[in-house]
C-alpha positions as CSV (number, residue, x, y, z in Angstrom):
1,M,62.4,114.7,120.5
2,S,63.4,117.5,117.6
3,W,63.1,117.3,113.9
4,L,65.6,118.8,111.8
5,V,62.5,120.5,109.6
6,Q,59.5,121.4,110.4
7,P,56.9,121.6,107.3
8,R,53.7,123.7,106.7
9,L,51.4,123.8,103.7
10,V,51.6,127.4,102.3
11,N,48.2,128.1,101.8
12,G,44.9,126.1,102.9
13,P,43.6,122.6,101.5
14,F,41.9,124.4,98.7
15,D,44.0,127.5,97.5
16,D,47.3,126.9,95.9
17,P,49.5,123.9,96.6
18,G,53.2,124.2,98.1
19,L,55.3,123.2,101.0
20,Y,57.1,125.2,103.0
21,L,60.0,123.2,105.1
22,D,61.7,125.0,107.8
23,F,64.8,124.0,109.3
24,R,65.2,124.4,112.9
25,F,68.7,125.5,112.9
26,G,69.9,126.9,109.9
27,R,67.9,130.0,109.4
28,R,67.4,128.3,106.0
29,A,63.9,127.5,104.5
30,I,62.7,125.5,101.2
31,L,60.1,125.3,99.0
32,F,57.7,122.7,97.6
33,D,56.0,124.3,94.9
34,L,55.9,128.1,94.3
35,G,52.3,129.5,93.8
36,D,50.6,132.0,96.1
37,L,53.5,132.9,98.8
38,A,51.3,135.5,100.1
39,P,51.1,134.1,103.6
40,L,54.8,133.8,103.7
41,S,56.6,136.6,105.2
42,S,59.6,138.3,103.6
43,R,61.5,137.3,106.4
44,E,60.7,134.0,106.0
45,L,61.0,134.1,101.8
46,M,64.9,135.4,102.8
47,R,65.5,132.1,103.9
48,V,64.7,130.1,101.3
49,S,67.9,128.7,99.6
50,H,66.0,126.1,97.3
51,A,62.5,125.8,95.9
52,F,61.7,122.8,93.6
53,V,58.9,122.9,91.2
54,S,56.5,120.1,90.2
55,H,55.5,122.1,87.0
56,T,54.6,125.6,85.7
57,H,50.6,125.6,86.0
58,V,49.8,129.2,87.2
59,D,49.1,127.4,90.3
60,H,52.4,125.7,90.7
61,F,54.7,128.5,89.6
62,A,52.8,132.3,90.4
63,G,54.8,132.7,93.3
64,F,57.9,132.7,91.5
65,D,57.5,137.0,91.1
66,Q,56.7,137.9,94.7
67,L,60.0,135.3,95.8
68,L,62.4,136.7,93.2
69,R,61.5,140.4,94.5
70,V,62.1,139.3,97.6
71,C,65.9,138.4,97.0
72,L,67.1,139.9,94.5
73,H,69.4,141.9,96.6
74,R,70.8,138.9,99.0
75,P,74.6,137.5,98.5
76,G,73.5,134.0,98.6
77,P,72.2,132.3,95.3
78,L,68.7,131.2,95.0
79,H,68.2,127.6,93.2
80,L,65.5,125.8,91.8
81,L,64.8,122.6,90.2
82,G,61.5,122.1,87.9
83,P,60.9,119.7,84.8
84,P,61.5,119.5,81.1
85,G,61.0,122.9,79.7
86,F,61.8,124.6,83.3
87,I,65.2,126.7,82.4
88,D,63.0,128.3,79.7
89,R,60.0,129.5,81.3
90,V,62.1,131.1,84.0
91,D,64.3,133.0,81.6
92,H,61.1,134.1,79.8
93,R,60.0,135.5,83.4
94,L,63.2,137.2,83.8
95,Q,63.6,138.6,80.8
96,G,60.2,140.2,80.7
97,F,61.7,142.8,83.4
98,T,63.3,145.5,82.2
99,W,66.8,144.9,84.7
100,N,68.7,148.8,83.7
101,L,69.4,149.8,87.7
102,I,71.6,146.4,88.4
103,D,74.8,146.1,86.7
104,E,78.1,144.9,87.4
105,T,79.0,146.3,90.9
106,S,75.3,145.1,91.7
107,V,74.8,142.2,94.7
108,D,76.2,139.0,93.3
109,F,72.6,137.2,93.4
110,Q,72.1,134.7,91.3
111,I,69.6,132.1,90.2
112,H,70.7,128.3,89.7
113,V,68.5,126.4,87.0
114,G,68.1,122.8,86.5
115,E,65.7,120.7,84.8
116,F,64.7,116.6,86.2
117,W,63.7,114.5,83.1
118,E,62.7,111.5,84.3
119,D,65.4,109.9,87.0
120,R,68.1,112.5,86.9
121,I,69.4,116.5,86.4
122,A,69.8,116.6,82.8
123,R,70.3,120.7,82.7
124,K,71.5,123.4,84.1
125,A,71.8,127.1,84.0
126,V,73.1,130.6,86.1
127,F,71.6,133.3,85.8
128,P,73.7,136.2,87.2
129,A,71.9,139.4,88.5
130,R,75.4,141.2,87.2
131,Q,75.0,140.7,84.1
132,V,71.8,141.6,83.7
133,F,70.7,137.5,84.1
134,M,71.4,136.8,80.7
135,R,71.5,132.8,80.8
136,Q,74.7,131.1,80.8
137,D,75.2,127.0,80.7
138,A,76.0,125.3,83.7
139,E,77.8,122.1,84.7
140,I,75.4,119.0,86.2
141,S,76.6,117.5,89.5
142,D,77.6,113.9,89.6
143,L,73.7,112.5,91.7
144,P,73.0,109.4,92.3
145,Q,69.8,108.3,90.0
146,H,66.5,110.0,91.2
147,V,68.2,112.7,93.9
148,V,68.7,116.4,92.9
149,L,70.4,117.5,96.1
150,S,72.8,116.3,98.5
151,E,74.1,117.7,101.7
152,D,76.0,115.8,105.0
153,D,72.7,116.3,107.0
154,F,69.4,115.5,103.9
155,H,69.2,114.8,100.2
156,I,65.9,115.6,98.4
157,E,64.3,112.4,96.3
158,A,62.4,113.9,92.9
159,V,60.1,111.4,90.5
160,S,58.7,112.8,87.4
161,L,55.2,111.4,87.5
162,D,52.5,111.8,84.8
163,H,49.9,114.9,84.6
164,G,49.4,115.2,81.0
165,I,52.3,116.8,80.9
166,P,55.6,115.4,83.6
167,S,55.1,116.6,87.2
168,L,57.4,116.0,89.6
169,A,56.9,114.7,93.0
170,F,59.5,115.6,95.7
171,A,60.7,113.9,99.2
172,L,63.5,115.4,102.2
173,R,65.0,113.0,103.4
174,E,67.4,113.1,106.6
175,T,70.5,111.3,106.4
176,Q,69.9,110.4,110.8
177,R,67.9,112.2,113.6
178,V,70.8,113.2,115.9
179,N,69.0,114.9,119.4
180,V,70.5,116.2,122.6
181,R,69.2,114.2,125.3
182,R,67.3,116.5,128.0
183,G,69.2,116.7,131.4
184,V,72.1,115.1,130.0
185,L,73.9,118.2,128.9
186,E,73.6,119.8,132.1
187,R,74.5,116.7,134.2
188,L,77.6,116.4,132.1
189,G,78.5,120.4,132.4
190,F,78.6,120.8,128.8
191,P,77.0,123.9,127.6
192,K,74.1,125.2,125.1
193,G,75.8,126.5,121.3
194,P,76.5,126.5,118.2
195,W,79.2,123.7,118.8
196,L,75.9,121.1,119.5
197,N,74.8,122.2,116.1
198,R,78.5,121.5,114.2
199,A,78.7,118.0,116.2
200,K,75.0,116.7,115.0
201,S,76.2,117.5,111.9
202,L,79.9,115.7,112.0
203,I,77.3,112.7,113.7
204,R,75.1,112.1,111.0
205,A,78.1,112.8,108.2
206,G,80.0,109.8,110.0
207,T,83.1,112.0,111.1
208,G,84.0,111.2,114.6
209,D,87.2,112.6,114.5
210,A,86.6,116.0,114.1
211,D,87.4,118.7,116.9
212,L,85.2,120.8,118.1
213,D,85.2,124.2,119.9
214,I,83.3,124.0,123.3
215,P,83.1,127.5,125.1
216,G,84.5,127.1,128.4
217,I,86.2,123.4,128.0
218,G,88.1,124.5,124.9
219,Q,88.8,122.2,122.2
220,I,88.2,118.7,122.0
221,S,87.3,115.7,119.8
222,L,83.9,114.7,119.2
223,R,85.3,111.2,119.8
224,D,85.7,112.5,123.4
225,V,82.2,113.6,123.7
226,P,79.7,111.4,125.6
227,E,78.1,109.0,123.5
228,K,75.1,109.4,125.9
229,L,74.9,112.6,125.3
230,F,73.0,112.3,121.4
231,F,70.0,110.0,120.9
232,V,71.1,109.3,117.2
233,G,68.0,107.4,115.0
234,P,66.2,107.3,111.1
235,G,66.1,110.5,110.1
236,Q,63.0,112.6,108.9
237,S,61.9,112.1,106.0
238,I,58.8,114.3,103.8
239,A,56.9,113.8,100.7
240,Y,55.1,116.0,98.5
241,V,52.8,114.7,95.6
242,T,50.5,116.9,93.8
243,D,48.7,116.7,90.2
244,T,49.6,113.2,89.2
245,A,47.0,110.4,87.0
246,F,45.8,107.8,88.8
247,S,48.1,105.2,86.8
248,E,49.9,101.9,87.3
249,E,52.9,103.1,86.3
250,N,52.8,106.6,88.8
251,R,51.4,104.7,91.7
252,D,54.9,103.0,92.2
253,K,56.7,105.9,91.4
254,I,54.7,107.8,93.9
255,L,54.9,104.1,96.6
256,F,59.1,104.1,95.8
257,L,59.1,108.3,96.8
258,A,56.6,108.2,99.5
259,R,58.7,105.0,101.0
260,D,57.9,104.6,105.0
261,A,57.5,108.9,105.2
262,D,57.0,110.1,108.3
263,Q,54.6,112.4,106.2
264,L,53.1,112.3,103.2
265,F,51.5,115.3,102.0
266,I,49.4,114.3,99.1
267,E,47.0,116.1,96.2
268,A,42.6,114.7,96.8
269,V,41.4,117.2,94.6
270,F,38.3,115.1,94.2
271,L,36.5,112.7,96.1
272,E,35.5,109.1,94.5
273,R,31.9,109.7,93.5
274,D,33.6,112.0,90.8
275,H,36.6,109.6,90.2
276,Q,35.8,110.0,86.2
277,L,36.7,114.0,86.3
278,A,39.7,112.8,88.6
279,A,40.7,110.3,85.8
280,D,39.5,113.2,82.6
281,S,42.2,116.4,84.1
282,R,45.0,113.4,85.8
283,H,44.0,113.9,89.2
284,L,43.8,111.7,92.5
285,T,41.3,111.5,94.3
286,A,40.9,111.6,98.2
287,F,40.1,107.4,98.8
288,Q,42.9,107.2,96.2
289,A,45.7,109.5,97.9
290,G,44.6,107.1,101.2
291,L,45.2,104.3,99.6
292,L,48.4,105.5,98.5
293,A,49.7,106.8,101.9
294,R,48.3,103.0,103.3
295,K,50.4,101.2,100.8
296,A,53.8,103.6,101.6
297,R,53.4,103.1,105.0
298,V,53.7,106.5,105.8
299,R,53.1,107.7,109.5
300,D,51.5,110.9,108.8
301,L,48.6,112.1,105.9
302,N,48.4,115.4,104.8
303,V,45.9,116.1,102.2
304,F,45.4,119.4,99.7
305,H,45.0,120.6,96.7
306,H,40.8,120.0,96.9
307,S,38.9,121.1,93.8
308,A,36.6,124.4,94.8
309,R,33.4,122.0,93.6
310,Y,33.4,120.6,97.2
311,L,33.6,124.4,99.1
312,N,30.1,123.4,100.4
313,E,31.6,120.4,102.2
314,P,34.6,121.4,103.5
315,T,36.2,118.1,105.3
316,A,34.3,115.7,103.3
317,L,37.8,115.0,101.1
318,R,39.6,114.7,104.1
319,H,37.6,111.8,105.8
320,E,37.7,110.1,102.7
321,A,41.0,109.9,102.7
322,F,41.6,109.5,106.4
323,W,39.3,106.6,105.3
324,A,41.0,104.9,102.8
325,F,44.5,105.3,105.2
326,E,43.2,103.4,108.0
327,Q,41.3,100.6,106.1
328,E,42.3,97.1,105.0
329,A,41.0,97.6,101.1
330,P,43.9,96.3,98.2
331,L,45.2,99.3,95.8
């Protein structure tokens, strides 16, 4: 069974946070957080359409400059979203550079920036390269509560957590999982090709009467494509949680965001023996991360954002998180 998106952490668990979501069939990627992006190639960064930033501490935002440098001369826009004050911080980064080599004849590259307040996008701005990245206010899309991006195949949800400052957590939820059954395509005499991706998108969108152009066969209605060709099931879900205190309010928001997720990527900064350090810095212990994952009924747990104080016992945080994930201890 193939997934719509293949997620992977950009760095090791002791390094800067960041999750790269690679779309298998779309020549596209999404980033959760912009820490150190050096492990990603220019080709991989060029595929990034959206970056969702939890907050602007340096280890979550330092990679903005590298992403900008790679995408600067592409025609497609770059969409960014972050917490309150994020538009001003992007503006300050852009105005810190000299742009005398771009003008109205340059590639029409734009940066679209939104701010998430409490449960929805509250402000948006656009920074066009042809106007030397001068800030322009933009209209806010009418999206449901907690939704920050909505497309036919998937949507992105967000919640705002307390880290002393607002820190956003994100989840990608696929509308439906649609896969071609192995061997059926050949038995029916249908060719492989881009038409299959279009068919999958139409099925996810609930559109059954659209026409498909199938090479060697011609135009055919999706309704006439045998149902046995496709497997349709619950969509993929991926949650990303970092830099949050273990409070009752944060817990409830995390459990909502990560509910029944196929994969949860969650910080595990301290061991439970150092829970006071975690509380003082508003971070999670590995034990707390594991408990949250179990309570949210996630299928696969991934922990990251480990404190360097545990470099001499590099697997301890992971072991503690998975022990809590697999136990019946109360939350």
